[in-house]
C-alpha positions as CSV (number, residue, x, y, z in Angstrom):
1,M,-6.2,-5.8,25.2
2,L,-7.3,-9.4,25.3
3,K,-6.8,-9.7,21.5
4,I,-3.4,-8.1,21.7
5,A,-2.4,-10.6,24.5
6,L,-3.6,-13.5,22.4
7,M,-1.7,-12.3,19.4
8,A,1.5,-12.1,21.5
9,V,1.0,-15.7,22.7
10,M,0.3,-16.9,19.2
11,A,3.4,-15.1,17.9
12,V,5.6,-16.8,20.5
13,M,4.2,-20.2,19.7
14,F,4.6,-19.6,16.0
15,F,8.2,-18.5,16.3
16,T,9.2,-21.6,18.3
17,S,7.3,-23.9,15.9
18,V,8.8,-22.7,12.6
19,S,11.9,-24.5,11.3
20,R,14.3,-21.7,10.7
21,A,16.4,-22.7,7.7
22,Q,19.7,-21.0,7.7
23,L,20.2,-18.6,4.8
24,D,23.7,-18.8,3.3
25,V,24.0,-15.2,2.1
26,S,27.1,-15.7,-0.1
27,A,25.7,-18.9,-1.7
28,L,22.3,-17.3,-2.4
29,A,23.9,-14.1,-3.8
30,N,26.1,-16.2,-6.1
31,A,23.1,-18.2,-7.2
32,Y,21.3,-15.1,-8.2
33,R,24.4,-13.8,-9.9
34,E,24.5,-16.9,-12.1
35,Y,20.7,-16.7,-12.7
36,D,21.0,-13.0,-13.7
37,L,23.8,-13.6,-16.1
38,G,21.7,-16.1,-17.9
39,R,18.9,-13.6,-18.4
40,N,19.4,-11.9,-21.7
41,E,23.1,-12.3,-21.2
42,G,22.9,-10.2,-18.0
43,L,21.2,-7.3,-19.6
44,G,17.8,-8.0,-18.2
45,S,15.3,-5.6,-19.9
46,S,17.7,-2.6,-19.8
47,D,18.1,-2.7,-23.6
48,N,14.4,-2.4,-24.2
49,P,13.2,1.1,-24.9
50,N,9.6,0.3,-24.2
51,S,8.6,1.9,-20.9
52,G,6.3,-0.9,-19.9
53,A,9.1,-3.5,-20.2
54,L,11.4,-1.2,-18.3
55,G,8.9,-0.6,-15.5
56,W,7.5,-4.0,-14.9
57,G,10.5,-6.0,-16.0
58,E,13.7,-4.0,-15.5
59,G,12.6,-2.2,-12.4
60,A,12.5,-5.4,-10.4
61,I,15.9,-6.5,-11.7
62,V,17.6,-3.2,-10.6
63,E,15.8,-3.3,-7.3
64,D,17.2,-6.8,-6.8
65,Y,20.7,-5.5,-7.4
66,M,20.3,-2.8,-4.8
67,A,18.8,-5.3,-2.3
68,L,21.9,-7.5,-2.7
69,W,24.1,-4.4,-2.3
70,E,22.4,-3.6,1.0
71,V,22.7,-7.2,2.2
72,T,26.3,-8.0,1.0
73,G,28.1,-4.7,0.5
74,D,29.5,-6.2,-2.7
75,T,30.2,-3.4,-5.2
76,Y,29.5,-5.8,-8.0
77,W,25.8,-5.0,-7.5
78,L,26.5,-1.2,-7.7
79,G,28.3,-1.9,-11.0
80,K,25.3,-3.8,-12.3
81,T,23.0,-1.0,-11.4
82,R,25.2,1.6,-13.0
83,D,25.5,-0.3,-16.2
84,H,21.8,-1.0,-16.5
85,F,20.7,2.6,-15.9
86,A,23.4,3.9,-18.3
87,R,21.8,1.7,-20.9
88,I,18.3,2.8,-20.0
89,M,19.3,6.5,-20.2
90,A,20.8,5.9,-23.7
91,N,17.4,4.7,-24.9
92,A,15.5,7.8,-23.7
93,T,14.1,9.9,-26.5
94,D,12.0,13.1,-27.1
95,P,9.5,12.2,-29.8
96,D,7.1,15.0,-28.8
97,G,9.8,17.6,-28.9
98,D,9.1,19.0,-25.4
99,G,12.8,19.2,-24.5
100,F,12.8,16.3,-22.0
101,L,14.0,12.8,-22.5
102,S,11.8,9.9,-21.5
103,W,10.5,6.4,-22.5
104,Q,7.2,5.6,-24.2
105,T,4.8,2.8,-24.8
106,T,1.6,2.3,-26.8
107,G,0.6,-0.7,-24.7
108,Y,-1.5,1.5,-22.3
109,S,-2.8,3.9,-24.9
110,T,-6.3,4.1,-26.3
111,A,-8.1,4.6,-29.6
112,V,-10.5,7.5,-29.7
113,A,-13.5,8.4,-32.0
114,W,-15.9,11.4,-32.3
115,T,-19.1,11.2,-34.3
116,E,-21.2,14.0,-35.6
117,R,-24.1,14.4,-38.1
118,L,-23.5,16.9,-40.8
119,H,-26.0,19.4,-42.2
120,N,-28.4,16.7,-43.2
121,V,-32.0,16.8,-44.4
122,S,-33.2,14.4,-41.8
123,D,-32.9,14.7,-38.0
124,A,-31.5,11.1,-37.6
125,A,-28.8,11.0,-34.9
126,I,-25.5,9.2,-34.5
127,E,-24.2,8.0,-31.2
128,P,-22.1,8.0,-29.1
129,P,-20.6,11.4,-29.7
130,Y,-17.3,10.3,-28.1
131,Q,-15.8,6.9,-27.2
132,Q,-12.5,5.3,-26.2
133,N,-11.4,1.8,-26.9
134,K,-9.0,0.6,-24.2
135,R,-9.1,-3.1,-24.9
136,K,-5.8,-4.7,-25.9
137,G,-6.0,-6.5,-29.2
138,E,-8.6,-4.1,-30.4
139,F,-7.4,-0.5,-29.9
140,D,-4.4,-1.0,-32.2
141,K,-6.8,-1.6,-35.1
142,C,-7.6,2.1,-35.2
143,T,-6.2,3.9,-38.2
144,G,-6.6,7.5,-37.1
145,H,-8.5,8.3,-40.2
146,T,-11.8,10.1,-40.8
147,Y,-14.7,8.2,-42.1
148,L,-18.1,9.0,-43.7
149,I,-21.2,7.0,-43.3
150,E,-23.4,8.2,-46.2
151,F,-26.8,7.4,-47.6
152,H,-25.7,8.1,-51.1
153,A,-28.4,6.4,-53.1
154,S,-31.4,6.1,-50.8
155,S,-32.5,6.2,-47.2
156,E,-32.5,2.4,-46.9
157,A,-28.8,1.6,-47.3
158,F,-25.5,3.3,-46.6
159,R,-21.8,3.0,-47.5
160,I,-18.8,3.8,-45.5
161,T,-15.8,5.6,-47.0
162,D,-12.4,6.1,-45.5
163,F,-12.4,9.9,-46.2
164,T,-8.6,10.0,-45.5
165,T,-7.8,7.6,-48.3
166,R,-11.1,7.9,-50.3
167,E,-11.5,4.1,-50.2
168,V,-14.9,2.6,-49.9
169,I,-14.7,0.0,-47.1
170,A,-18.4,-1.1,-47.2
171,D,-21.2,-0.5,-49.6
172,D,-25.0,-1.0,-49.8
173,V,-25.2,-1.8,-46.1
174,P,-28.9,-2.2,-45.2
175,Y,-30.0,0.4,-42.7
176,E,-31.8,-0.5,-39.5
177,S,-32.5,2.3,-37.0
178,G,-30.6,1.8,-33.7
179,A,-28.6,-1.2,-35.0
180,A,-24.9,-1.2,-34.1
181,V,-22.5,-0.4,-36.9
182,A,-19.1,-2.1,-36.2
183,L,-17.4,-1.6,-39.6
184,I,-15.0,1.2,-38.4
185,E,-12.8,-0.8,-36.2
186,P,-12.4,-0.9,-33.2
187,F,-15.5,1.2,-32.7
188,K,-19.3,0.7,-32.7
189,V,-21.8,3.5,-33.6
190,T,-25.5,3.6,-34.0
191,I,-27.7,5.7,-36.2
192,S,-31.3,6.2,-35.1
193,G,-34.3,7.7,-36.8
194,E,-35.6,8.1,-40.2
195,T,-32.9,9.0,-42.7
196,H,-32.9,10.7,-46.0
197,Q,-31.0,10.2,-49.2
198,G,-27.8,12.4,-49.1
199,D,-27.4,12.2,-45.3
200,R,-23.8,12.0,-44.1
201,F,-22.4,11.2,-40.7
202,R,-18.7,11.8,-39.9
203,V,-16.5,9.6,-37.6
204,R,-13.1,11.0,-36.7
205,T,-10.6,8.7,-35.1
206,V,-7.3,9.1,-33.3
207,A,-5.0,6.1,-33.3
208,P,-3.1,5.0,-30.2
209,E,0.0,7.1,-29.7
210,P,3.1,6.6,-27.5
211,V,2.4,7.7,-24.0
212,E,4.7,8.1,-21.0
213,Y,4.0,6.6,-17.6
214,T,5.3,8.0,-14.4
215,V,4.8,4.6,-12.7
216,H,7.1,2.9,-15.2
217,Q,9.8,5.6,-14.6
218,G,9.5,5.1,-10.8
219,M,10.0,1.4,-10.9
220,F,13.5,1.6,-12.2
221,V,14.5,5.1,-11.0
222,Y,13.8,4.2,-7.3
223,P,16.6,1.7,-7.1
224,V,18.8,4.1,-9.1
225,A,18.1,6.7,-6.3
226,L,19.3,4.1,-3.8
227,F,22.5,3.8,-5.9
228,I,23.0,7.5,-5.9
229,A,22.4,7.8,-2.2
230,A,24.9,4.9,-1.5
231,V,27.6,6.4,-3.6
232,K,27.3,10.0,-2.5
233,G,27.1,8.9,1.1
234,D,30.4,6.9,1.1
235,P,33.7,8.5,0.1
236,A,35.2,5.1,-0.6
237,L,32.8,4.7,-3.5
238,Q,33.4,8.0,-5.2
239,G,36.4,6.9,-7.3
240,E,34.6,4.1,-9.1
241,F,31.0,5.4,-9.1
242,G,31.0,9.1,-8.2
243,E,30.8,10.5,-11.8
244,D,28.0,8.1,-12.6
245,A,26.0,9.1,-9.5
246,E,26.3,12.8,-10.4
247,R,25.3,12.2,-14.0
248,F,22.3,10.1,-13.0
249,L,21.2,12.7,-10.5
250,A,21.4,15.5,-13.0
251,F,19.4,13.4,-15.5
252,I,16.7,12.7,-12.9
253,N,16.5,16.3,-11.8
254,T,15.7,17.5,-15.3
255,N,14.0,14.7,-17.1
256,L,11.8,13.3,-14.3
257,L,11.3,16.0,-11.6
258,E,11.2,19.1,-13.8
259,K,9.2,17.3,-16.6
260,N,6.6,15.9,-14.2
261,E,6.1,19.2,-12.5
262,R,3.8,20.4,-15.4
263,D,1.4,17.7,-14.3
264,W,1.5,18.4,-10.6
265,L,-1.9,18.7,-8.7
266,D,-1.8,20.4,-5.3
267,M,-4.5,19.1,-3.0
268,G,-3.8,21.5,-0.1
269,E,-3.7,19.9,3.3
270,A,-4.5,16.6,1.8
271,G,-1.2,16.6,-0.1
272,G,-0.8,16.3,-3.8
273,A,0.2,14.0,-6.6
274,W,0.7,13.9,-10.4
275,R,-2.1,13.9,-12.9
276,F,-2.1,12.0,-16.2
277,E,-1.1,14.0,-19.2
278,P,-3.9,15.8,-21.1
279,K,-3.2,13.7,-24.2
280,I,-6.2,12.7,-26.3
281,T,-5.2,9.0,-26.2
282,D,-4.5,8.9,-22.5
283,R,-7.0,6.7,-20.7
284,Y,-7.8,9.2,-18.0
285,P,-6.5,12.6,-19.1
286,N,-5.9,15.0,-16.3
287,R,-7.2,12.7,-13.5
288,I,-5.0,12.3,-10.5
289,M,-3.0,9.0,-10.7
290,P,-3.7,5.9,-8.8
291,H,-1.8,5.6,-5.5
292,N,0.8,3.1,-6.8
293,Q,1.5,5.2,-9.9
294,Y,2.6,8.4,-8.2
295,L,4.1,6.6,-5.2
296,A,6.5,4.5,-7.5
297,L,8.5,7.6,-8.3
298,A,7.8,9.4,-5.0
299,R,9.9,6.7,-3.3
300,A,12.9,8.1,-5.3
301,W,12.2,11.6,-4.0
302,L,12.2,10.4,-0.4
303,V,15.6,8.7,-1.0
304,L,17.2,11.7,-2.8
305,K,15.6,14.6,-0.9
306,D,18.6,15.2,1.4
307,I,21.3,14.4,-1.2
308,E,23.6,17.2,-2.2
309,G,22.7,18.2,-5.7
310,A,19.1,16.9,-5.6
311,H,16.4,19.2,-7.0
312,P,15.1,21.5,-4.1
313,L,11.5,20.4,-4.8
314,M,12.1,16.8,-4.0
315,A,11.6,17.0,-0.3
316,Q,8.4,19.0,-0.6
317,R,6.9,16.8,-3.3
318,G,7.9,13.6,-1.4
319,E,6.2,14.9,1.7
320,Q,3.1,16.0,-0.2
321,M,2.7,12.6,-1.8
322,A,3.1,10.9,1.6
323,R,0.3,13.1,2.9
324,Q,-1.8,12.3,-0.2
325,F,-1.6,8.6,0.4
326,R,-1.9,8.8,4.2
327,T,-5.1,10.8,3.8
328,Y,-6.8,7.9,2.1
329,L,-5.9,5.1,4.5
330,E,-8.9,3.8,6.3
331,L,-8.7,2.1,9.7
332,D,-10.0,-1.4,10.1
333,E,-10.5,-1.1,13.9
334,A,-11.2,-4.8,14.4
335,N,-7.7,-5.7,13.2
336,D,-6.0,-2.3,13.9
337,A,-5.0,-2.4,10.2
338,W,-5.1,-0.1,7.2
339,C,-7.2,-0.7,4.2
340,W,-7.2,1.6,1.1
341,H,-8.4,1.7,-2.4
342,Y,-6.4,1.3,-5.6
343,W,-7.4,4.8,-6.6
344,D,-9.1,7.8,-5.0
345,W,-10.0,10.9,-7.0
346,I,-12.2,14.0,-7.2
347,E,-13.8,14.6,-10.5
348,Y,-16.2,17.4,-11.4
349,G,-16.4,18.2,-7.7
350,Q,-17.3,14.7,-6.6
351,P,-15.0,12.3,-4.7
352,D,-15.0,8.7,-5.9
353,H,-12.8,5.6,-5.7
354,S,-12.1,2.2,-7.2
355,N,-12.0,-1.2,-5.6
356,W,-9.7,-2.1,-2.7
357,E,-6.0,-2.1,-3.6
358,D,-4.7,-5.3,-5.0
359,T,-1.7,-7.1,-3.7
360,G,0.3,-6.8,-6.9
361,H,0.1,-3.0,-7.2
362,G,-0.1,-2.6,-3.4
363,H,3.5,-3.7,-2.9
364,I,4.5,-0.3,-4.4
365,D,2.3,1.5,-1.8
366,V,3.9,-0.6,0.9
367,S,7.4,0.1,-0.4
368,F,6.7,3.9,-0.3
369,A,5.3,3.7,3.3
370,I,8.4,1.8,4.4
371,E,10.7,4.4,2.9
372,A,8.6,7.2,4.4
373,A,8.6,5.7,7.9
374,R,12.3,4.8,7.8
375,R,13.0,8.5,6.9
376,G,10.5,10.1,9.2
377,V,8.3,11.6,6.5
378,V,4.6,11.6,7.6
379,F,4.4,7.9,8.2
380,T,5.2,6.6,11.7
381,D,6.1,3.2,13.2
382,E,2.5,2.9,14.3
383,D,1.3,3.4,10.7
384,L,3.7,0.6,9.5
385,Q,2.6,-1.7,12.4
386,R,-0.9,-1.2,11.1
387,M,0.2,-2.0,7.6
388,A,1.9,-5.1,8.9
389,N,-1.4,-6.0,10.5
390,T,-3.1,-5.7,7.1
391,W,-0.7,-8.3,5.8
392,L,-0.8,-10.6,8.8
393,E,-4.2,-10.2,10.3
394,V,-6.4,-9.4,7.3
395,M,-4.7,-10.9,4.2
396,W,-3.0,-14.0,5.6
397,N,-4.9,-17.3,5.4
398,G,-3.6,-18.2,8.9
399,D,-1.8,-21.4,7.7
400,E,1.7,-21.5,9.1
401,A,2.8,-24.4,7.0
402,K,1.4,-23.2,3.7
403,P,1.0,-19.5,4.1
404,L,-1.0,-17.7,1.4
405,F,-2.3,-14.2,1.2
406,A,-5.3,-12.5,-0.3
407,G,-5.4,-10.6,-3.6
408,R,-6.7,-7.4,-2.0
409,V,-6.2,-5.5,1.2
410,A,-9.8,-5.9,2.4
411,E,-12.9,-8.0,1.8
412,D,-11.1,-10.8,-0.1
413,E,-11.2,-14.5,0.8
414,K,-9.2,-15.7,-2.2
415,F,-5.8,-16.7,-0.9
416,A,-3.2,-17.2,-3.6
417,K,-0.4,-14.8,-3.1
418,S,3.0,-15.8,-1.8
419,A,4.3,-14.9,1.6
420,L,7.5,-13.8,-0.2
421,T,5.7,-11.1,-2.2
422,R,8.1,-8.2,-2.8
423,D,7.9,-5.4,-0.3
424,W,5.1,-6.9,1.7
425,C,7.5,-9.2,3.4
426,L,9.7,-6.2,4.3
427,L,7.1,-5.4,6.8
428,A,9.1,-7.9,8.9
429,Q,10.8,-4.8,10.3
430,W,7.6,-4.2,12.2
431,D,6.3,-7.7,12.7
432,R,8.8,-10.6,12.5
433,R,6.1,-13.0,11.5
434,A,6.3,-11.6,7.9
435,Y,9.9,-12.9,7.8
436,E,9.0,-16.3,9.3
437,L,6.2,-16.8,6.8
438,A,8.4,-15.7,3.9
439,L,11.1,-18.0,5.0
440,T,8.6,-20.9,5.2
441,A,7.5,-20.2,1.6
442,Y,11.0,-19.7,0.3
443,T,12.3,-23.0,1.9
444,A,9.3,-24.9,0.6
445,A,10.0,-23.6,-2.9
446,G,13.6,-24.9,-2.8
447,Q,15.2,-21.5,-2.3
448,P,14.8,-20.3,-5.9
449,A,17.6,-18.1,-7.1
450,A,15.2,-15.6,-8.6
451,S,13.7,-14.8,-5.2
452,A,17.0,-14.7,-3.3
453,P,17.3,-10.8,-3.2
454,T,13.8,-10.4,-1.8
455,M,14.4,-13.1,0.8
456,L,17.8,-11.9,1.9
457,L,16.6,-8.3,2.2
458,C,13.5,-9.5,4.2
459,A,15.9,-11.3,6.6
460,R,18.0,-8.3,7.0
461,R,15.1,-6.0,7.7
462,A,13.7,-8.6,10.2
463,G,17.1,-8.5,12.0
464,A,16.9,-4.7,12.2
465,A,13.7,-5.2,14.1
466,G,15.5,-7.1,16.7
467,G,15.2,-10.7,17.8
């Protein structure tokens, strides 16, 4: 109780000490509009078919548009959202022929290799039997060919042949038992033991292939879900945007919900989430996704679940993913705050987890929790107050004049993140200090146009909290 009382006193002192710069909504919206039109002639990244560019670039842009719609009520921003998503839809393809349209990238793929000894005279072994290369700048060197390492003339030297093209890529390489062989890029293998003339070892590789990422889809589909909900909830918008909203919803029902259902993992009372595809070149085939990756799209299900025409599974899946995330929140009792890991999974019967969630990916988790609490799905105001405490009691450096935040939700003393970090500052709905700190940072930075949508939405949500 004493700590709570002290927090209240400090909050009052803080509120009275901060210089509250007035935000000119119209001027800031116009500044962003000009900024946006100068970015790829107003197209943002919507003309880029690469899912990584769409997710981590275009997603934030369309989310800005819908933030400005919420703040200003100007249908210009609905028009921008419509035009961008129509362009994104036009670039969706079906290269694997599964009947669903989507977007792909090789940027998060892997190169894979299997090794085996053939029916050799000696008992020399080759290792490892299986390996992945996930390192950018390396994995794209993989050809996808099959190679032979063969002791063609003696047991003292070998040559390497690309068996797919029959090209010798190295010859008369001195043999040393246990030494790394790095001539089949981007892999390393070792042969150990006494070899014999005529011994052959096979290395089969699979080159990186385009993969589809649910998190990328979620980053730009979530604001489109907000667009659909806004249009279908207001008869005055039907004339200009009604057909687009229906078309977008039908596309999402089929190409996102129905397609992703094949990778659904039911965890019973703990909830559920999507798994990664069982593709050979996926980094973690069939493992449940990290929290941010399934929650990015789950936000859209929360928004659309009660919309006429939405797929009937949306409400159920949205609730299950809310329970999945809520299950893994851990209580920091000293600060009455939540902490959680970037990733929790069960593999081969054993639970495990990664490091604590980082601020950059964590904003997606926070965004989901905010949507869930505002819609009464699993998360409560108490949960969001605890998440606000994570931001303000655990992650904040305590400096009112130069507020900075930690890079992780727990056990991190490196303060470098801005108080204006997307979605984290929207916790102002539960603790107005998040708004005050964001405003301090925004004002100190000279009110940059690029951050105007985030700041304006933060201010609006803080006002919704009262005071």
